[in-house]
C-alpha positions, 0 to 999 in steps of 0.5 A, spaced: 500 500 500 502 506 498 503 511 504 498 516 501 492 511 499 485 513 502 488 520 503 485 527 499 489 533 497 487 540 494 493 543 490 492 550 488 495 553 482 496 546 480 496 547 472 503 548 471 510 548 475 511 546 482 503 545 483 503 540 477 509 536 480 506 536 487 499 534 484 502 528 480 507 526 486 502 525 491 497 521 486 503 517 485 503 515 492 496 514 492 492 520 494 486 523 490 487 530 488 483 536 487 487 540 481 486 547 481 487 552 475 485 560 474 486 561 467 490 555 464 484 549 463 489 546 458 495 545 463 490 543 468 487 537 464 495 535 463 495 535 470 489 530 471 492 526 465 499 525 469 495 524 475 491 518 472 497 516 469 501 515 475 495 511 478 491 516 482 484 520 481 483 527 480 478 532 479 479 539 475 476 545 479 477 552 476 477 557 482 481 564 482 485 565 489 483 572 489 476 570 490 474 568 497 468 564 495 472 561 490 477 559 495 472 556 499 468 552 494 475 549 491 477 546 498 469 544 499 470 540 493 475 535 496 469 533 501 464 533 495 468 529 490 472 524 495 469 525 502 475 528 506 481 532 506 488 531 508 492 535 505 492 542 503 497 545 499 496 553 498 501 554 492 498 559 487 501 565 487 502 572 483 508 576 482 509 583 479 516 587 477 514 594 478 519 598 482 517 601 489 516 608 486 511 605 480 507 600 484 500 601 484 494 600 489 491 595 484 497 591 483 499 591 490 492 589 492 492 583 487 498 580 489 496 580 496 489 577 495 492 572 491 499 570 495 496 572 502 488 573 503 487 567 498 491 562 502 488 564 509 481 563 507 483 556 503 486 554 510 480 557 514 475 552 510 480 547 510 481 547 518 473 547 518 473 540 515 480 537 518 478 539 525 472 534 525 475 528 522 478 522 526 485 523 528 490 518 526 495 515 531 499 521 533 493 525 533 493 528 526 487 530 523 490 534 517 496 538 514 496 545 511 502 547 507 504 554 504 508 555 498 512 561 500 519 563 497 526 564 499 524 572 498 520 571 505 527 573 508 531 575 502 529 582 499 529 583 491 529 589 487 522 591 483 518 585 487 516 589 494 509 587 494 511 580 492 516 579 498 512 583 503 506 578 501 511 572 502 514 574 509 506 575 511 505 568 509 510 565 513 508 569 519 501 567 518 503 560 517 506 560 524 500 563 527 495 558 524 500 552 526 500 555 533 492 556 533 490 550 530 495 545 533 489 543 538 485 540 533 491 536 530 492 540 524 499 541 522 501 547 518 508 548 515 511 552 509 516 551 504 521 556 501 523 555 494 529 558 491 531 558 483 526 553 481 526 551 473 519 553 471 516 558 466 516 564 471 523 565 471 524 562 464 527 569 462 532 569 467 534 562 465 534 563 458 539 569 458 546 567 459 549 573 463 543 573 468 543 565 468 551 565 470 550 570 475 544 566 478 548 560 478 554 564 482 549 565 487 547 558 488 551 554 493 550 548 489 551 551 482 544 549 479 537 551 479 532 546 482 527 542 479 520 542 481 520 534 483 525 536 488 520 541 491 514 536 490 518 531 494 519 536 500 511 537 500 510 529 500 515 529 506 511 534 510 505 530 508 508 523 511 508 520 517 516 522 517 514 529 519 509 528 524 512 533 529 513 538 524 509 544 525 510 552 524 516 550 520 519 553 514 523 549 509 528 552 505 529 548 498 534 553 495 540 549 494 544 554 498 542 561 495 539 565 501 546 564 505 550 564 499 547 571 495 551 577 493 549 583 489 
């Protein structure tokens, strides 16, 4: 029996990148997965195909993480489709490259809505479901994981709203972990560094910028989405039953090797 057989996961922003890899990884270990997209149905359908090819079950749900009602609906889909909710990965995010002097209220609010408000209300709905489920032998009723960024700590020019949202996400994770521990809900975060995804393709395809990036990474390579998905799987496993309020850096040593 696979270690996540009978478990149910919701993965926001799972039509591409880290979210897609995570949905497939959890499915490959037996979980049923609610696959979420906002504007890329084709990507979500590919995730579903990969989930099914891995031997798992999935359902695709469109939901905009800036819409609180949509967040709640998405999380409830887990129970409607599969009868329970064990893992919630808040992965969807939005990044803007405005300078601090040019950042508009509209853009600032959009970043905060998707990166901070959305994860809160997804988690709130998830916790309402999880707290009433039967606990396992260690008293765990569910696990919530926030996909943050090394920029929860590391400043980045032209990304003030994004960095601020990720710093806030880390503190929100810690607060929820402390508040919901009594319900047997574990809440943790993952802070990836430079991972090979579409969001940073412009850097990876530019020889000069890519060289400078690799010089800042202690392991001298960018990460792969499967390496982040593996970290999610660890936090969902029995091996991580004493983890809560932790933020795990998955950055190849970039944070502490970084130089301007």
